[in-house]
C-alpha positions as CSV (number, residue, x, y, z in Angstrom):
1,X,8.7,18.1,-64.1
2,X,7.3,19.8,-67.0
3,X,7.2,16.7,-69.0
4,X,5.1,15.0,-66.0
5,X,2.9,18.0,-65.9
6,X,2.3,17.8,-69.5
7,X,1.6,14.4,-69.3
8,X,-0.9,15.0,-66.4
9,X,-2.5,18.1,-68.2
10,X,-2.9,16.4,-71.5
11,X,-5.4,14.0,-69.8
12,X,-7.3,17.0,-68.3
13,X,-10.6,18.3,-69.4
14,X,-10.4,21.9,-70.9
15,X,-11.1,24.6,-68.4
16,X,-14.7,25.2,-67.6
17,X,-16.3,28.2,-69.0
18,X,-18.8,30.6,-67.9
19,X,-22.3,30.6,-69.1
20,X,-22.0,32.1,-72.7
21,X,-18.7,30.2,-73.2
22,X,-16.5,32.6,-71.9
23,X,-13.1,31.6,-70.2
24,X,-12.1,34.2,-67.2
25,X,-8.9,34.3,-65.0
26,X,-11.0,32.7,-62.3
27,X,-12.1,29.7,-64.4
28,X,-8.4,29.2,-65.3
29,X,-7.0,29.5,-61.8
30,X,-9.5,27.0,-60.6
31,X,-8.7,24.7,-63.2
32,X,-4.7,25.0,-62.9
33,X,-5.3,24.2,-59.2
34,X,-7.3,21.2,-59.9
35,X,-4.8,19.8,-62.5
36,X,-1.8,20.4,-59.7
37,X,-3.8,18.8,-56.8
38,X,-4.1,15.7,-58.9
39,X,-0.1,16.1,-59.8
40,X,0.6,16.3,-56.0
41,X,-0.8,12.9,-55.4
42,X,1.6,11.1,-58.1
43,X,4.4,13.3,-57.0
44,X,4.3,12.6,-53.0
45,X,2.4,9.3,-52.9
46,X,4.1,8.3,-49.6
47,X,2.7,11.1,-47.9
48,X,-0.5,9.7,-48.1
49,X,0.5,6.2,-47.5
50,X,2.3,7.2,-44.4
51,X,-1.0,9.2,-43.0
52,X,-2.8,5.9,-43.5
53,X,-0.1,3.7,-41.7
54,X,-0.1,6.4,-38.8
55,X,-4.0,6.3,-38.4
56,X,-3.9,2.2,-38.4
57,X,-1.1,2.3,-36.0
58,X,-2.8,4.4,-33.7
59,X,-6.0,2.4,-33.9
60,X,-4.0,-0.9,-33.3
61,X,-2.4,0.7,-30.1
62,X,-5.8,2.1,-29.0
63,X,-7.5,-1.3,-29.2
64,X,-4.1,-3.3,-27.7
65,X,-4.5,-0.6,-24.7
66,X,-8.2,-1.2,-24.1
67,X,-7.8,-5.0,-24.4
68,X,-5.0,-5.0,-22.0
69,X,-6.7,-3.0,-19.5
70,X,-9.8,-5.0,-19.6
71,X,-8.2,-8.0,-19.1
72,X,-5.8,-6.5,-16.1
73,X,-9.2,-5.1,-14.7
74,X,-10.8,-8.8,-15.1
75,X,-7.7,-10.3,-13.5
76,X,-7.9,-7.9,-10.5
77,X,-11.6,-7.3,-9.8
78,X,-13.3,-10.7,-10.9
79,X,-10.4,-13.4,-10.8
80,X,-8.7,-11.6,-7.8
81,X,-5.2,-12.8,-9.3
82,X,-2.4,-12.7,-6.9
83,X,0.7,-13.7,-8.9
84,X,3.7,-11.5,-9.2
85,X,3.0,-10.2,-12.7
86,X,-0.4,-8.7,-11.6
87,X,1.2,-7.6,-8.3
88,X,4.4,-5.6,-10.2
89,X,1.1,-4.2,-12.6
90,X,-0.5,-2.7,-9.5
91,X,3.1,-1.0,-8.6
92,X,3.3,0.5,-11.9
93,X,-0.5,1.3,-12.2
94,X,-2.2,3.1,-9.3
95,X,-5.4,1.1,-9.3
96,X,-7.7,1.2,-6.2
97,X,-8.8,-1.9,-4.4
98,X,-11.6,0.3,-2.4
99,X,-12.0,3.8,-1.2
100,X,-12.1,5.1,2.3
101,X,-13.5,8.5,3.2
102,X,-13.0,9.4,-0.6
103,X,-9.3,8.5,-0.8
104,X,-8.2,5.6,-2.8
105,X,-7.0,2.3,-1.1
106,X,-4.1,1.2,-3.2
107,X,-4.2,-2.3,-4.8
108,X,-0.6,-2.6,-4.4
109,X,-1.0,-2.2,-0.5
110,X,-3.5,-5.0,-0.2
111,X,-1.6,-7.5,-2.6
112,X,1.8,-6.8,-0.9
113,X,0.1,-7.8,2.6
114,X,-1.9,-10.8,1.2
115,X,1.0,-12.3,-1.0
116,X,3.2,-12.0,2.2
117,X,0.6,-14.0,4.2
118,X,0.4,-16.6,1.3
119,X,4.1,-16.9,1.2
120,X,4.5,-17.2,5.0
121,X,1.8,-19.9,5.3
122,X,2.5,-22.0,2.4
123,X,6.3,-22.3,3.0
124,X,6.6,-22.3,6.8
125,X,3.2,-23.9,7.7
126,X,2.7,-26.0,4.7
127,X,-0.8,-24.6,4.2
128,X,-2.3,-26.0,1.0
129,X,-4.4,-23.4,-0.2
130,X,-6.3,-25.4,-2.4
131,X,-7.6,-27.6,0.2
132,X,-11.0,-26.7,1.9
133,X,-9.3,-25.6,5.0
134,X,-6.9,-23.7,2.8
135,X,-9.6,-22.0,1.1
136,X,-11.1,-20.6,4.3
137,X,-7.5,-19.6,5.3
138,X,-7.0,-17.6,2.0
139,X,-10.5,-15.8,2.6
140,X,-9.6,-15.3,5.9
141,X,-5.9,-13.3,5.1
142,X,-7.8,-11.7,2.3
143,X,-10.0,-9.8,4.5
144,X,-7.2,-9.1,7.2
145,X,-5.1,-7.7,4.3
146,X,-7.5,-5.5,2.9
147,X,-8.7,-4.1,6.2
148,X,-5.1,-3.4,6.8
149,X,-5.1,-1.6,3.5
150,X,-7.9,0.3,4.1
151,X,-6.8,1.0,7.8
152,X,-3.4,2.5,6.1
153,X,-5.5,4.8,4.0
154,X,-7.4,6.2,6.8
155,X,-4.2,6.8,8.9
156,X,-2.3,8.5,5.9
157,X,-5.3,10.7,5.5
158,X,-5.1,11.7,9.5
159,X,-1.4,12.0,8.9
160,X,-1.7,14.8,6.2
161,X,-4.5,16.6,8.0
162,X,-2.2,16.7,11.3
163,X,1.1,17.1,9.5
164,X,2.7,13.9,10.8
165,X,5.1,12.1,8.7
166,X,7.7,9.1,8.9
167,X,11.3,9.8,7.6
168,X,13.5,7.4,5.5
169,X,15.9,7.7,8.4
170,X,13.3,6.6,11.1
171,X,12.7,3.4,9.1
172,X,16.4,2.8,8.2
173,X,17.2,3.1,12.1
174,X,14.0,0.9,13.3
175,X,15.5,-1.7,10.9
176,X,19.1,-1.4,12.0
177,X,17.8,-1.5,15.7
178,X,15.9,-5.0,14.7
179,X,19.3,-6.1,13.1
180,X,21.3,-4.9,16.2
181,X,18.9,-6.3,18.8
182,X,19.0,-9.9,16.9
183,X,22.7,-10.3,18.1
184,X,23.3,-12.9,15.6
185,X,25.9,-11.0,13.8
186,X,23.5,-10.8,10.9
187,X,24.6,-8.2,8.1
188,X,21.9,-5.9,6.4
189,X,22.1,-8.1,3.4
190,X,21.7,-11.3,5.3
191,X,18.7,-9.6,7.3
192,X,17.2,-9.2,3.9
193,X,17.4,-12.4,2.9
194,X,15.5,-13.4,6.3
195,X,12.8,-11.0,5.2
196,X,12.7,-12.6,1.6
197,X,12.7,-16.0,2.8
198,X,10.0,-15.4,5.5
199,X,7.7,-12.7,4.2
200,X,8.7,-12.7,0.3
201,X,9.7,-9.1,0.5
202,X,12.5,-7.1,-0.6
203,X,14.1,-4.7,2.3
204,X,12.1,-1.9,0.3
205,X,8.9,-3.6,0.7
206,X,9.5,-4.5,4.1
207,X,10.5,-0.9,5.0
208,X,7.0,0.4,3.6
209,X,5.3,-1.9,5.8
210,X,7.5,-0.5,8.8
211,X,6.8,3.0,7.5
212,X,3.0,2.2,8.2
213,X,3.6,0.8,11.1
214,X,5.5,3.8,12.6
215,X,2.8,6.4,11.1
216,X,0.2,4.5,12.8
217,X,1.8,4.8,15.9
218,X,2.4,8.6,15.7
219,X,-1.0,9.2,14.5
220,X,-2.6,7.5,17.2
221,X,-0.5,8.6,19.8
222,X,-1.6,12.5,18.7
223,X,-5.1,12.0,18.3
224,X,-6.0,9.6,20.9
225,X,-6.6,11.8,23.8
226,X,-8.8,9.3,25.8
227,X,-6.1,6.6,26.0
228,X,-3.3,9.1,26.7
229,X,-5.3,10.3,29.7
230,X,-6.0,7.1,30.9
231,X,-2.0,6.5,30.9
232,X,-1.3,9.8,32.7
233,X,-3.9,9.0,35.4
234,X,-2.3,5.6,36.1
235,X,1.3,7.2,36.0
236,X,0.2,9.9,38.6
237,X,-1.1,6.8,40.7
238,X,2.1,5.0,40.6
239,X,4.2,8.1,41.5
240,X,1.6,8.6,44.2
241,X,2.7,5.3,45.7
242,X,0.2,3.2,44.1
243,X,0.9,-0.6,43.8
244,X,1.8,-1.5,40.1
245,X,0.6,-5.3,40.2
246,X,-2.9,-4.2,41.7
247,X,-3.2,-1.3,39.3
248,X,-2.1,-3.7,36.3
249,X,-4.9,-6.0,37.3
250,X,-7.5,-3.3,37.4
251,X,-6.8,-1.0,34.4
252,X,-4.4,-2.8,31.6
253,X,-5.9,-3.8,28.6
254,X,-3.1,-6.4,27.7
255,X,-5.4,-9.3,28.3
256,X,-2.3,-11.8,28.3
257,X,-0.7,-10.3,31.6
258,X,-3.5,-8.5,33.1
259,X,-4.5,-11.4,35.7
260,X,-0.8,-11.8,36.7
261,X,-0.2,-8.1,37.3
262,X,1.3,-7.3,34.2
263,X,4.1,-9.9,34.3
264,X,5.7,-10.9,31.3
265,X,7.8,-13.7,32.7
266,X,11.5,-14.0,31.5
267,X,12.0,-12.8,27.7
268,X,15.2,-13.1,25.7
269,X,16.5,-9.5,24.7
270,X,16.8,-10.9,21.3
271,X,13.0,-11.1,20.8
272,X,11.6,-8.7,18.3
273,X,9.7,-6.1,20.0
274,X,8.3,-3.4,17.8
275,X,7.4,-1.1,20.7
276,X,10.7,-0.9,22.3
277,X,9.3,-2.5,25.8
278,X,12.7,-4.9,26.2
279,X,14.9,-1.8,25.5
280,X,13.3,0.6,28.0
281,X,12.8,-2.1,30.4
282,X,16.6,-2.9,30.2
283,X,17.5,1.0,31.1
284,X,15.7,0.7,34.7
285,X,17.0,-0.8,37.9
286,X,14.7,-3.6,39.7
287,X,11.6,-2.0,41.2
288,X,11.9,1.2,38.6
289,X,8.9,2.1,36.3
290,X,9.1,4.0,33.1
291,X,7.1,7.0,32.0
292,X,4.7,6.6,29.4
293,X,6.0,4.8,26.7
294,X,4.3,5.1,23.1
295,X,4.0,1.5,21.7
296,X,2.9,0.7,18.4
297,X,-0.6,-0.3,19.8
298,X,-1.0,1.9,22.8
299,X,0.6,3.7,25.6
300,X,2.7,1.4,28.2
301,X,4.0,1.9,31.7
302,X,6.9,-0.6,32.2
303,X,8.3,-1.8,35.4
304,X,11.6,-3.7,35.6
305,X,11.5,-6.9,37.9
306,X,14.7,-8.5,36.8
307,X,17.5,-8.7,34.2
308,X,20.7,-10.3,33.1
309,X,22.6,-10.4,30.2
310,X,20.5,-12.6,28.2
311,X,17.0,-12.1,29.4
312,X,14.8,-9.6,30.9
313,X,11.4,-9.7,33.1
314,X,9.1,-6.9,33.5
315,X,5.7,-6.0,34.0
316,X,3.6,-3.9,32.0
317,X,0.4,-1.6,31.7
318,X,-1.3,-1.3,28.4
319,X,-4.0,1.3,27.2
320,X,-4.7,0.6,23.8
321,X,-5.2,2.9,20.8
322,X,-8.6,3.0,19.9
323,X,-9.1,6.1,18.0
324,X,-8.3,4.8,14.5
325,X,-10.5,1.6,15.3
326,X,-13.4,3.8,16.3
327,X,-13.0,6.0,13.0
328,X,-13.1,2.7,11.0
329,X,-16.3,1.7,12.5
330,X,-17.6,5.2,11.9
331,X,-16.7,5.2,8.3
332,X,-18.2,1.8,7.5
333,X,-21.6,2.9,9.3
334,X,-21.6,5.9,7.3
335,X,-21.2,3.9,4.1
336,X,-17.7,5.8,3.5
337,X,-15.6,2.7,2.7
338,X,-16.6,0.9,-0.4
339,X,-14.7,-2.0,-1.6
340,X,-14.1,-3.0,-5.3
341,X,-13.5,-6.6,-4.9
342,X,-15.8,-9.4,-3.2
343,X,-14.0,-10.6,0.3
344,X,-15.9,-12.1,3.1
345,X,-16.2,-10.8,6.6
346,X,-13.8,-11.9,9.1
347,X,-14.4,-15.4,10.3
348,X,-12.3,-18.0,12.1
349,X,-10.0,-19.5,9.3
350,X,-10.8,-22.8,10.7
351,X,-14.5,-22.2,11.3
């Protein structure tokens, strides 16, 4: 070390002097520090190199991150790419596809619904989305998926406000009930394979969809006081001896059965039934009717007409939930729904 310092100091100029040629302790100390500073550069050269490498690496990471985010944003909001990589990206990064009343609408929710529809129509209905009709169908499915994602966000907000929730057990029980009602002896794994084949969903993704349905049902049944009042009035009429067929014809909001007094005809007990009407009807004796049943789309009153081991026939009166739909219309009219992708309004997919 001494030899190194001697070598360095031998090349240094003499200590600075004050005006008048005097050398002081201060000038000597200043000169010494200058020499040692230069010496440190020779003794610790890697320290300065590592510092430069670190700064360069940080710069590269920042540039790469900005470039990646720019590419992702272009794919999401301009190209509207729906492939699996982009879908996985939206699952990892919570990016919005819209806002509804100040809350983000998850791009993940939108793509989950849209990709499922694309998979189903392309594999089960042989729709060619590159054809003119297929492109119209795609735009139609985009609108449906976006509206559904916006609705789910609004429902979630009402659920928080009303302290309404759906547990994992409720979702699992619902899926187990569907598997049991199928009566084909399917295991849960086999059922998951069916879900994947038809909708390109994992069982967890299917569970997310079920959870949103159940949450909408709970929020609607709690907040839709107008529909509940109609159902209660109809039930009182029936309990007072009113004619079910006549009442269904007059007040039911189920257009598919209204004109025939609510009669569904014979239905297989294996039929998928999210509202549980088949199960409710199967508990009755012919001629009996239920109390108010909270379905996924409204309040029902069900009357059993006939039943056997394989099939059931019942009549129903429906009062649809309208609260959520009305609130969505209000939010749109007030400009409180803002979409970040260009999706056409609802039109007929073949129109």
